[in-house]
Structures are given as structure tokens and as C-alpha cells.
N, C-alpha and C positions, 0 to 999 in steps of 0.2 A: 465733590469734596465738601466736607462739613465745614461750616463757618469757623469754628475754633481752629481748624487746621490751617487757615489762611495766613495766620501770623507767621508760622514757620516757613510757609511758601514764600512770603514776602521777604523774609530775612535771607533765604537761600537764593532767590532769583533776581532780586532788585538791589541795585546800589543806591544808597540814600546819601544825600537828599535826591528826590526823584520828582519828575513832573508827572502829571496825570497821563499825558501822552506816552511817556516811557513805561508807566505801569500797565497801561492798556496794551502796549506792544508786547510786553514781557509775559503777562498773565491774564490779559483781558478775556481770552476765550475760555478760561477755566470756569466750569459750571459749579455753582454752589447748590448743595442739596438741602432743601427746606424740610422741616419735619413733616409737612403736609404731603411730601412726595414730589412737589414741583421743583424745577431747577431755574436758576437765574445766573447769567454770565456776570463775571466781575465787571466787565466793561459796561454792561447795562446798569449796574448799581452806581458806578462812578459817573454816569451821565446825569444823575440827579443832584450832584454836588457842584458848587461853584468853586471849590477848592482846586487849585491848579498845581500846588506843590506840597510834597510830603517830606518832613524832616527825618522820619523814622518808620520802621515797620509797625510800631505801636500806633503812631498817628494815622497811618493808612488803615490799619485794622479798625481803629475807633471810628473812622469815617465810614468804612464799609458797614460796620454794625449799625450805624446811625441811619444809613440810607437803604438797607435791604427792604424788600417789599413786605406786605402784610403776611405773606406765606410763611415768614420766619417768626411771626409772633404766635405765642401760645393762644389759649382761649381768650378771645377779645372780651373785654369788659368783665373778666373774672375777678372776683374779690374774695379772698379767703378769710375775710373778717365776718362772714355770716350772712351777707346779703347776696342775692342773685339778681340778674337782670330782670326787671319787672317787679321786684319786691321793694322798690325804693319808697313806696308809700306806707309800708308796714312798719309799725313801731317795734323796736327790739328792746326787751327788758332783761337786765342781768340780775 
């Protein structure tokens, strides 16, 4: 499942407010598909947070997005403002 689709999954499958344990029981085995092709279960992502209660599907989604692994991040250290990794010592003139 793609990460943006989880918000609808949470709204359909979970009654809020919800505990982390109830979320894991309801949807924890759902695999998230990273752009890199790797997968990660929702339960594994939630292990990284100390949050124990979620008031809404939006709050749960925000927590999930915050704690997914690096596989969900685009190009690391990418800067679309003209510099590339390794070019930090070059002076840029406009």
C-alpha cells in the first residue's frame, strides 16, 4: 500500500480515539510500499514512536509519515537550488 492511501485505511478500519496497540491489531501487518521498492509494516513504523494514543486518522497518519524509514525519502541531500552534494565549497554567482 502506498503511504498516502493509509489515511483512508485508518478512517475505515479504526475507531478513534485509538491506542497504538489497537492500531497495530487492526492494521499493523499492512505493508507500506516505499518508492525504492522496499516494504515496511505499519507496526514496525509505530515501534519508533513513543506516542501511545491517537485522536484521529490525521494524527495517526502524521505520526506514520514522521517515522517511516529512509526508504521513503527521495534523494538524500538533494537541493534544487543549484548545489549538489560535494559542491559546497564552490562559490555561486548570479
